[in-house]
C-alpha positions in Angstrom: 0.0 0.0 0.0 1.2 3.5 -0.8 -0.5 6.2 1.2 0.2 9.6 2.7 -1.8 10.9 5.7 -1.4 14.6 5.7 -3.2 17.9 6.6 -4.1 20.1 3.6 -4.1 23.2 5.7 -0.5 22.6 6.9 2.2 24.5 5.0 4.9 22.0 6.1 2.8 19.0 4.9 2.2 20.8 1.5 5.9 21.6 1.2 6.9 18.0 1.8 4.3 16.6 -0.6 5.9 18.9 -3.3 9.3 17.6 -2.3 8.2 14.0 -2.6 6.6 14.6 -6.0 5.8 12.7 -8.3 3.6 10.5 -6.1 2.4 7.9 -8.7 0.3 5.2 -7.2 -0.2 7.0 -3.9 -3.4 7.7 -2.1 -3.5 11.0 -0.2 -5.7 11.2 2.8 -6.4 14.7 4.3 -6.9 13.7 7.9 -9.0 16.8 8.6 -11.6 16.0 6.0 -11.3 12.3 6.2 -10.7 11.0 9.7 -8.3 8.2 10.5 -10.0 5.0 11.2 -9.1 2.7 14.1 -8.0 0.1 11.5 -5.8 2.6 9.7 -4.2 3.6 13.0 -3.6 0.0 13.9 -1.8 -0.6 10.7 0.4 2.4 11.3 1.1 1.2 14.8 2.2 -2.2 13.5 4.7 -0.6 11.1 5.9 2.0 13.6 6.0 -0.2 16.7 4.0 2.1 19.0 1.2 4.7 19.1 3.6 7.1 20.9 5.8 7.1 17.7 2.8 8.4 15.8 1.8 11.0 18.4 2.6 14.7 18.0 3.7 16.3 21.2 3.9 19.6 19.3 0.2 19.8 18.9 -1.3 22.9 20.5 -4.0 20.7 22.2 -1.2 18.7 23.9 -0.4 21.6 26.2 -3.9 23.1 26.3 -5.3 19.8 27.7 -2.3 19.6 30.2 -1.2 16.3 28.6 2.4 17.3 28.9 2.1 17.0 32.7 0.6 13.5 32.5 2.1 10.0 31.9 0.3 8.7 28.9 -0.2 5.1 28.1 -0.2 3.5 24.6 -4.0 3.4 25.0 -4.1 7.1 25.7 -2.0 7.9 22.7 -4.3 5.8 20.5 -7.5 7.3 21.8 -6.1 10.8 21.5 -5.1 10.3 17.9 -8.5 8.9 17.1 -10.2 11.7 19.0 -8.5 14.6 17.1 -6.5 14.7 13.9 -4.0 17.2 15.3 -2.4 14.5 17.5 -1.1 12.6 14.6 2.5 13.4 13.8 2.4 14.3 10.2 2.8 13.6 7.4 2.8 9.8 7.7 4.1 8.2 4.5 3.4 4.5 4.1 5.3 2.7 1.3 4.3 -1.0 1.5 5.9 -2.3 4.8 7.8 0.9 5.5 6.5 3.9 7.4 8.0 7.4 7.7 6.5 9.6 10.4 7.0 13.4 10.8 8.7 16.1 9.0 12.3 16.0 10.0 14.8 16.3 7.1 16.1 12.8 7.8 12.6 11.2 7.7 11.6 13.2 4.6 14.9 12.2 2.8 14.4 8.5 3.7 10.8 8.7 2.4 11.9 10.3 -0.8 14.5 7.7 -1.4 12.0 4.9 -0.8 9.4 6.4 -3.1 11.8 7.1 -6.0 13.9 4.0 -5.8 
């Protein structure tokens, strides 16, 4: 499966999508207009190893809800991501059995290499 979970209103996501272009055979899912399903999240967790790896601690809601002061479990991370799209670290690029999470230069470069190899 070739899929990218992104946020269309996020300038960083849009810049990365342009950088990864061309994206032949990829399905793009705007997580704001098409929510992540529990099944999709479970597939991402299987590839990444944990829900925490998929969780964005940079999300504004993370601090607003005081979550930065709490010890969160894997179940908490899962439920929070399913509750609100902003908690998914993005973009998430899935290329068959590989997953690339986030927007660091290293991750984007690895995703680009995987897509265009």
